[in-house]
C-alpha positions in Angstrom: 6.2 -86.7 119.3 7.6 -84.1 121.4 6.3 -80.8 121.3 9.3 -79.4 120.3 9.6 -81.8 117.2 6.1 -80.1 116.9 7.3 -76.9 116.4 10.0 -77.8 114.2 8.1 -79.6 111.9 5.0 -77.3 111.8 7.8 -74.3 111.0 9.7 -76.4 108.3 6.4 -77.5 106.8 5.1 -73.3 106.4 8.4 -72.6 105.5 8.4 -74.6 102.3 4.7 -74.0 101.9 5.0 -70.3 102.2 8.2 -70.2 99.9 8.5 -73.8 97.6 11.5 -74.2 99.8 12.6 -77.9 100.6 13.4 -77.4 104.1 14.1 -79.8 106.8 12.4 -80.0 110.2 16.7 -81.0 111.7 17.7 -77.6 110.2 15.2 -75.3 111.8 16.6 -73.9 115.6 14.2 -73.6 118.1 14.7 -72.6 122.4 12.0 -71.8 124.8 10.8 -68.4 124.7 13.2 -66.0 127.4 10.4 -65.1 130.7 10.9 -61.2 129.6 8.4 -61.6 126.1 5.9 -63.7 125.7 5.3 -67.4 124.0 6.6 -70.7 124.6 8.9 -71.4 121.6 10.9 -69.3 119.9 12.0 -70.1 116.3 15.7 -68.6 115.3 15.5 -67.0 112.0 18.4 -65.6 110.9 19.9 -68.8 108.8 16.6 -68.6 106.7 17.1 -64.9 105.8 19.5 -65.1 103.2 18.3 -68.6 101.3 14.4 -67.1 101.2 15.7 -63.3 100.6 13.5 -62.3 103.6 13.6 -59.2 106.1 13.8 -61.3 109.8 10.6 -59.7 110.7 9.0 -60.2 107.5 9.7 -63.8 107.7 8.6 -63.6 111.1 5.4 -62.2 110.7 4.6 -64.5 107.7 5.7 -67.6 109.4 3.6 -66.4 112.4 0.5 -66.0 110.5 0.8 -69.0 108.5 1.1 -71.0 111.8 -1.5 -70.1 113.5 -4.3 -70.0 110.7 -2.9 -73.3 109.7 -2.7 -75.4 112.9 -4.6 -73.6 115.5 -4.9 -76.4 117.7 -1.3 -75.8 118.1 -0.8 -72.4 118.0 -2.7 -69.3 119.6 -0.4 -66.9 118.9 3.1 -65.2 117.8 5.1 -61.6 118.2 8.6 -61.6 116.1 11.4 -59.5 118.1 14.8 -58.8 116.2 14.9 -61.9 113.9 13.2 -64.4 116.3 9.6 -65.8 116.2 7.9 -66.5 119.2 5.1 -68.8 119.2 2.1 -69.9 122.0 1.1 -72.8 122.5 -2.8 -73.6 122.9 -3.4 -74.8 126.2 -5.6 -77.7 124.6 -2.1 -79.4 123.3 -0.8 -79.4 126.6 -3.7 -80.4 128.4 -3.7 -83.4 126.1 0.0 -84.1 127.2 -1.3 -84.5 130.5 -3.7 -87.3 129.3 -0.2 -89.2 128.7 1.7 -91.4 131.0 4.3 -88.9 133.0 7.5 -89.5 130.6 7.8 -91.7 127.7 9.2 -94.9 128.3 12.8 -95.2 126.2 12.3 -96.8 123.1 14.2 -99.5 122.1 16.8 -99.8 118.9 19.3 -98.4 119.5 23.0 -98.7 118.9 25.3 -101.5 121.4 27.6 -99.0 123.2 30.0 -100.3 125.8 30.9 -98.2 128.6 34.0 -98.7 130.1 34.9 -96.6 133.2 36.9 -96.4 136.8 39.9 -98.5 136.0 41.6 -98.7 139.2 45.1 -99.3 140.4 45.6 -102.4 143.2 47.9 -100.4 145.0 46.1 -97.8 146.4 41.8 -96.9 147.5 39.9 -95.0 145.3 40.2 -91.7 146.1 38.4 -88.0 144.5 39.9 -88.7 141.0 38.0 -91.7 140.8 34.6 -90.5 142.2 34.6 -88.3 139.4 35.4 -91.0 136.5 32.9 -93.9 138.4 29.6 -91.1 138.2 30.8 -90.2 134.9 31.0 -93.6 133.4 28.2 -95.0 135.6 25.5 -91.9 134.4 26.5 -91.9 131.0 25.2 -95.4 130.8 22.5 -95.2 132.4 21.8 -92.2 130.4 22.9 -94.3 126.9 20.2 -96.9 128.4 17.1 -94.4 129.1 17.7 -93.0 125.4 17.1 -96.9 124.0 20.2 -98.5 123.7 21.9 -101.6 124.9 24.5 -100.6 127.1 27.7 -103.0 128.5 29.6 -101.4 132.1 33.2 -102.4 131.8 36.2 -101.8 134.6 40.0 -102.2 133.7 41.9 -102.9 136.4 45.4 -102.2 136.2 46.5 -104.8 138.7 50.0 -105.7 138.0 53.2 -103.8 136.7 56.1 -102.0 139.1 53.2 -100.0 141.3 52.1 -103.3 142.5 55.2 -104.7 143.6 56.3 -101.2 145.4 53.5 -102.2 147.9 54.3 -105.9 148.0 58.0 -104.8 149.0 57.3 -102.5 151.4 54.9 -105.2 153.2 57.8 -107.8 153.0 59.8 -105.5 154.4 57.8 -103.1 157.1 54.3 -105.3 157.7 55.4 -108.3 160.6 53.0 -110.3 158.6 50.1 -107.7 159.0 46.6 -108.3 157.2 43.7 -106.0 157.2 42.1 -107.9 160.0 44.8 -107.6 162.6 45.2 -104.0 161.3 41.5 -103.1 161.8 42.0 -101.4 158.3 39.9 -101.7 155.2 41.9 -103.7 152.6 42.4 -101.6 149.6 43.4 -98.7 152.7 46.3 -101.6 154.1 48.0 -101.8 150.8 47.5 -98.4 149.8 49.3 -97.7 153.0 52.4 -99.3 152.5 52.8 -98.3 148.8 53.1 -94.7 150.5 55.6 -96.3 152.7 57.4 -97.2 149.9 57.5 -94.2 148.2 58.6 -92.7 151.4 61.3 -94.7 151.9 62.5 -94.6 148.3 62.6 -90.7 149.0 64.9 -90.9 151.6 67.2 -93.7 149.3 67.1 -91.0 146.5 68.0 -87.9 147.5 71.8 -88.7 148.7 72.0 -90.1 145.4 70.7 -87.2 143.5 72.6 -84.9 145.4 75.9 -87.2 144.2 74.6 -87.0 140.6 74.0 -83.3 141.0 77.6 -83.3 142.0 78.7 -85.1 138.8 79.5 -88.1 141.3 78.0 -91.3 139.2 79.2 -94.3 141.8 75.5 -95.5 142.6 74.6 -96.3 138.8 74.9 -99.2 136.4 76.8 -98.9 133.0 72.9 -97.8 131.2 72.3 -95.1 133.8 75.7 -93.5 134.0 75.4 -92.9 130.4 72.3 -91.5 130.5 73.1 -90.0 133.3 76.5 -88.3 132.6 74.7 -86.6 129.1 72.0 -85.4 131.3 74.2 -83.9 133.3 77.0 -82.5 130.7 74.2 -80.5 129.5 72.5 -79.2 133.0 76.5 -78.4 134.3 77.3 -75.9 131.1 73.8 -74.1 130.9 71.3 -72.1 132.7 70.6 -73.4 135.3 67.1 -71.5 136.4 65.3 -72.0 133.2 62.9 -74.8 132.3 65.3 -77.0 130.5 67.3 -76.7 133.8 63.9 -77.9 135.4 63.8 -81.0 133.2 67.2 -81.6 133.4 67.0 -82.2 137.1 63.9 -84.4 136.6 65.9 -86.5 134.6 68.8 -87.0 137.1 66.1 -87.4 139.6 64.2 -90.2 138.0 68.0 -91.9 137.3 68.8 -91.6 141.1 65.4 -93.2 142.3 66.0 -95.8 139.4 69.4 -96.6 141.2 68.0 -96.8 144.9 68.0 -100.5 146.8 64.3 -100.3 147.4 63.2 -99.7 144.1 65.7 -102.0 142.5 64.0 -104.5 144.8 60.5 -103.7 143.3 62.1 -104.2 139.7 63.4 -107.5 140.8 60.0 -108.8 141.8 58.3 -107.3 138.6 60.5 -109.5 136.9 59.7 -112.8 138.9 56.1 -112.0 139.0 56.4 -112.4 135.0 58.7 -115.6 135.3 55.7 -116.6 137.8 57.2 -117.3 140.9 55.2 -118.8 143.0 56.0 -116.6 146.3 55.7 -113.9 144.7 52.1 -114.6 142.8 51.0 -116.2 146.0 51.7 -112.8 147.6 50.3 -110.8 144.4 47.5 -112.8 144.7 46.9 -112.0 148.7 47.6 -108.2 148.6 45.0 -108.1 145.2 42.1 -109.6 147.7 42.8 -107.5 150.1 42.4 -104.6 147.8 39.3 -106.3 146.0 37.4 -106.4 148.9 38.2 -102.7 149.7 37.1 -101.4 145.9 34.2 -103.6 146.3 32.7 -101.3 149.9 33.8 -98.6 148.1 31.8 -99.6 144.8 29.3 -100.5 146.7 28.2 -97.8 148.5 28.7 -95.3 145.8 26.2 -97.2 143.9 28.6 -98.0 140.8 28.6 -101.5 139.4 29.7 -103.5 136.1 28.9 -106.0 133.7 31.8 -107.2 133.1 35.8 -106.5 134.5 38.8 -107.1 132.7 42.3 -107.0 134.5 45.6 -106.1 132.7 47.3 -109.0 134.2 45.2 -110.8 131.9 45.3 -108.5 129.0 49.3 -107.3 129.1 50.1 -109.6 126.2 47.2 -109.3 123.7 48.0 -106.6 120.9 51.2 -108.6 119.8 49.8 -110.5 117.0 48.1 -107.5 115.9 52.0 -105.5 115.5 52.8 -108.1 113.1 49.3 -108.0 111.2 50.7 -104.0 111.4 54.0 -104.6 109.9 52.6 -107.0 107.2 50.4 -104.3 106.1 53.1 -101.6 106.1 50.9 -99.5 108.8 53.8 -99.9 110.9 57.9 -100.0 110.8 60.7 -101.7 112.7 63.7 -99.2 113.3 67.4 -101.5 113.5 67.1 -101.3 117.3 64.4 -104.2 116.8 61.8 -101.8 118.0 58.2 -101.3 116.6 57.1 -97.7 115.3 54.0 -96.0 113.6 54.7 -92.9 112.1 51.9 -90.4 112.4 53.1 -87.1 111.9 51.0 -86.5 108.5 48.3 -87.0 111.2 50.2 -84.1 113.0 50.9 -86.1 116.1 54.6 -87.9 116.0 55.9 -91.3 115.8 54.5 -93.6 118.1 56.8 -96.8 119.9 54.2 -100.0 119.5 56.3 -102.8 120.5 60.0 -102.2 122.3 63.0 -103.7 120.9 63.2 -106.5 123.4 59.3 -107.7 122.3 57.6 -106.8 125.5 54.5 -104.6 125.0 53.7 -101.2 125.6 50.3 -99.7 127.1 49.4 -98.5 123.7 50.0 -102.6 122.5 47.4 -104.0 125.0 44.8 -101.2 124.3 45.2 -102.3 121.0 44.4 -106.0 121.9 41.8 -104.8 124.3 40.4 -103.2 122.2 40.1 -106.1 119.6 39.0 -109.0 122.5 36.2 -106.1 123.6 34.8 -106.1 120.1 34.5 -110.1 119.6 32.7 -110.3 122.8 30.2 -107.4 123.0 30.3 -105.9 118.5 29.3 -102.3 119.8 28.8 -99.6 117.7 30.2 -97.0 120.0 32.7 -98.0 122.6 33.6 -95.1 125.5 36.2 -95.1 127.4 35.8 -92.9 130.5 39.8 -91.3 130.8 41.0 -87.8 131.7 42.2 -85.6 129.9 45.9 -86.4 130.3 45.3 -89.4 128.3 44.0 -87.3 125.2 47.1 -88.2 123.0 47.3 -91.8 123.7 43.4 -92.2 122.9 44.1 -90.0 119.5 46.5 -92.9 118.8 44.7 -95.4 119.7 41.9 -94.8 117.2 44.2 -93.8 114.1 46.4 -97.2 114.6 42.8 -99.1 114.9 41.5 -96.9 111.8 44.6 -97.2 109.9 44.3 -101.2 110.4 40.6 -101.4 108.7 39.3 -102.2 112.2 35.3 -101.9 111.8 35.1 -100.7 115.5 37.6 -97.9 115.1 34.8 -94.9 114.0 33.0 -96.1 117.4 35.6 -95.3 119.7 35.1 -92.3 121.5 37.2 -90.3 124.2 34.8 -89.3 126.9 38.0 -86.7 128.0 37.5 -85.2 131.6 38.7 -82.8 133.3 41.1 -83.4 136.8 39.5 -82.5 140.2 41.6 -80.1 142.2 41.6 -79.8 146.0 41.6 -75.7 147.2 45.5 -77.0 148.1 46.5 -77.6 144.9 46.6 -81.4 142.9 46.5 -84.6 145.0 49.9 -86.8 144.3 49.7 -90.5 145.0 53.2 -90.8 145.3 53.1 -88.1 148.4 49.7 -89.6 150.3 47.9 -86.1 149.3 45.2 -87.7 147.5 41.6 -87.4 149.1 40.7 -91.3 150.1 37.2 -92.1 148.3 35.5 -93.4 151.4 37.2 -90.6 154.0 35.6 -88.2 151.5 32.0 -89.6 151.6 32.1 -90.0 155.5 33.4 -86.3 155.9 30.3 -85.6 153.2 28.0 -87.4 155.7 29.2 -85.6 158.4 28.4 -81.9 156.9 25.1 -83.9 155.6 24.1 -84.3 159.0 24.9 -80.5 160.1 23.1 -79.5 157.4 20.1 -81.3 157.7 19.7 -80.7 161.7 20.2 -76.8 161.0 17.3 -76.6 158.3 14.7 -79.4 158.8 12.9 -79.1 161.7 10.8 -82.2 161.8 13.6 -84.9 162.2 12.0 -86.5 165.9 10.1 -87.9 163.0 12.6 -90.1 161.6 14.1 -93.3 163.4 17.8 -93.9 164.1 18.3 -95.9 161.1 15.8 -93.6 158.5 18.2 -90.9 159.3 21.4 -92.5 159.1 20.1 -93.4 155.6 18.8 -90.1 155.3 22.3 -88.3 155.9 23.9 -91.0 153.3 21.3 -90.0 150.8 22.1 -86.4 151.1 25.6 -86.9 150.9 26.0 -88.7 147.9 23.2 -86.9 146.2 25.4 -83.8 146.8 28.8 -85.0 145.9 27.6 -87.0 143.0 25.2 -83.7 141.8 28.4 -81.5 142.3 30.7 -83.9 140.2 28.3 -84.3 137.8 26.5 -80.6 136.6 29.9 -79.6 135.6 30.8 -80.4 131.8 33.0 -82.9 131.8 36.0 -81.3 129.8 36.0 -78.8 132.3 38.4 -79.2 135.6 36.9 -78.8 139.3 37.8 -77.4 142.3 36.1 -79.7 145.3 35.1 -77.9 148.7 32.3 -80.3 150.7 31.1 -77.4 152.3 29.6 -76.1 148.9 27.9 -79.0 148.0 25.5 -79.8 150.8 23.7 -76.4 150.0 20.1 -76.9 150.8 19.6 -73.8 148.5 21.3 -72.8 145.2 22.7 -75.0 142.2 22.8 -78.4 144.4 21.9 -81.9 145.1 20.4 -81.1 148.3 18.2 -78.5 146.8 16.4 -81.0 144.2 16.1 -84.0 146.8 14.5 -81.1 149.1 12.0 -80.0 146.1 11.3 -83.7 145.8 10.7 -84.3 149.2 8.4 -81.1 149.6 6.0 -82.4 146.3 6.1 -85.8 148.3 4.7 -84.3 151.3 2.0 -82.0 149.3 0.7 -85.4 147.8 0.7 -87.4 150.8 -1.9 -84.7 152.1 -3.7 -84.5 149.6 -4.7 -88.6 149.3 -6.3 -89.8 146.3 -7.0 -87.3 143.6 -8.5 -87.6 140.0 -7.6 -85.2 137.3 -9.5 -85.4 134.2 -7.2 -84.4 131.1 -10.1 -83.1 128.9 -11.0 -80.6 131.4 -12.1 -76.8 130.3 -10.1 -74.1 131.9 -7.3 -71.9 131.4 -3.6 -72.5 132.1 -2.0 -70.1 134.4 1.7 -69.0 133.3 3.1 -70.5 136.3 1.4 -73.6 135.8 2.2 -73.4 131.9 5.8 -72.8 132.4 6.4 -76.2 134.6 4.2 -78.0 132.5 6.5 -77.4 129.5 9.7 -78.2 131.3 7.3 -81.5 132.2 7.2 -82.2 128.5 10.8 -81.6 127.9 11.9 -84.5 130.1 12.5 -87.4 127.2 13.8 -85.1 124.9 16.6 -84.5 127.7 17.7 -87.5 128.1 18.3 -88.2 124.2 19.9 -84.9 124.2 22.5 -86.0 126.8 22.8 -89.4 125.0 24.0 -87.6 122.3 26.5 -85.8 123.8 28.0 -88.1 126.7 26.9 -85.4 129.2 25.2 -85.9 132.5 25.3 -82.4 133.6 22.5 -81.5 130.5 20.6 -83.9 133.3 22.0 -82.1 136.5 20.6 -78.6 134.7 17.5 -80.1 133.7 16.8 -81.6 137.3 17.8 -78.3 138.7 15.8 -76.0 136.3 12.8 -78.4 136.9 13.2 -77.9 140.7 13.4 -74.1 140.6 10.3 -74.0 138.3 8.3 -75.9 140.5 9.4 -74.0 143.7 7.8 -71.1 141.8 5.2 -72.2 140.8 4.0 -73.4 144.6 5.0 -70.1 145.7 2.5 -68.8 143.4 -0.2 -70.9 144.0 -1.7 -72.7 146.6 -2.3 -76.4 145.9 -4.1 -78.2 148.2 -6.2 -74.9 148.9 -6.7 -73.9 145.0 -9.4 -72.0 143.8 -11.7 -74.8 142.5 -11.7 -78.5 142.9 -10.7 -78.6 139.1 -7.6 -76.1 139.6 -6.7 -78.6 142.9 -6.2 -81.8 140.7 -4.6 -79.9 138.2 -2.1 -78.8 140.1 -1.9 -82.3 142.1 -1.7 -83.8 138.6 1.7 -81.2 137.8 2.7 -82.4 141.6 2.9 -86.0 140.7 4.7 -85.5 137.4 7.2 -83.1 138.8 7.8 -85.6 141.1 8.1 -88.6 138.8 10.6 -86.8 136.0 12.9 -85.3 139.5 13.0 -88.5 140.3 14.0 -90.5 137.1 16.0 -87.6 136.0 18.1 -87.7 139.5 18.3 -91.6 139.4 20.1 -91.1 135.8 22.8 -89.1 137.9 22.9 -92.6 140.6 21.2 -89.8 142.9 18.4 -91.4 145.1 15.6 -88.4 146.2 13.6 -88.9 149.9 10.5 -89.6 150.1 10.5 -86.8 153.5 13.4 -84.4 155.0 
């Protein structure tokens, strides 16, 4: 049992014994005592005052007196400050912790959890947004494993649709048979290049049509487009041309203009041909996707992202139609006069949602219903985590509500791990305009910054071979990038600036990495040592502070798993590194005042390095043995 759990149990037992209450340990709120006060753990009394009919000061004094008397092996002292009971733990209980392994191995018996992340499109390389998604999904999966769960990492690849056809059309028109090999480009960058070229051509063709639409000329449109454009134009021309409604109307006209271009019609026809299984189109699609997959694999390997199972939209987009029929039979869905199928979610504060088009083709929610069913059949999970940006909050609410109404046993286990977008100092990234930051280019830039910072701050680099330095710079760069993207609560948006992530001081990955390397250097100099956990002596404040923090690692992993939040681990790792540096600044290790103290402090060093390494590994970050 962890020290936090023991303190909660002792607090609940004291309350029940003194006041005849029936309080459980889970109802007790405790935290680590603030540095400015004496004590190790603080029991918050305010929630108990009303039910026990005791003033906070009196309640704290009575509890503290009882707990120190009843459990002298656990508590040695207490004080009460404004409704907070600060308890001081005995050195004996902490030394007993040192007689056990550095930290408890993951317990088994947790649930089965599927974590889906990455979800790339095969028309472009992975970018900065994908990095936050990959790092978040991978880390949450590892944290859940660390908390004793059986975890399956999955990825859904968006390998079909109009966006894929855009790259294919551009390659046909402009590549002259070029390949990634002939061009010297990585496969995903190569295909992404043609997607951008398509969008450039599309933009050039769109502008003159758009201008004609703004002037009420609709000759470039087909009948359906003309009817829609005339209605939008009428409202725009007769209304306020400067407001939000006017901008929405212009955006609508521009989308119609885009759809009316020759190049977009070619892409739409290619999509029709793909769905019809036209051999030459399928062959080109497979060929270009193979280039992209080779590029993705190289990036995934470099950033340390992996999957146990990959799903492909081309194999799942027809799923879900049988579920729509089931929903109609159960009265969950309804059919409109035009033949389309919908669900009414207005009672849940949402709106009506299309689940099948009038021509019988699927929409995204249809596919997602089918894929959720397929996933559960293949891996009967207790929880299914979807790591998807917060732009899809509405979509995920709808998916879960539909599955609940259909009576699916796995519906309650679905959880949308929503995260904020990553933006640049220059604004939001846009794939159409080619303003995204490619993951490969970003990692390369980070490695350059890491090399610059390391050469400025580390004076022993002549001890490293060329290969070791290359690996070191890569380790620091990826550690900095992952720590930066994971140290913030997933729900928050982020502004990314590479220069801020590599610093060796402050709340950064390299600071933690450097602390670990520093500890390993001390341990190498010390050589072998023997620590006796039953040794007598008093723990000094900095020793005790560090030891208390090390003891909390297992509980921190459980907290991060419960909250699906790697920032809990990142904050813990930083705090542990910072606490260790405070301990080391105050106490000599190798020249301690006695052999007994030297052994104790070396043991603290050993355990700190082990926990730092384990914590950072949950974030996907390697820690060097030397820097």
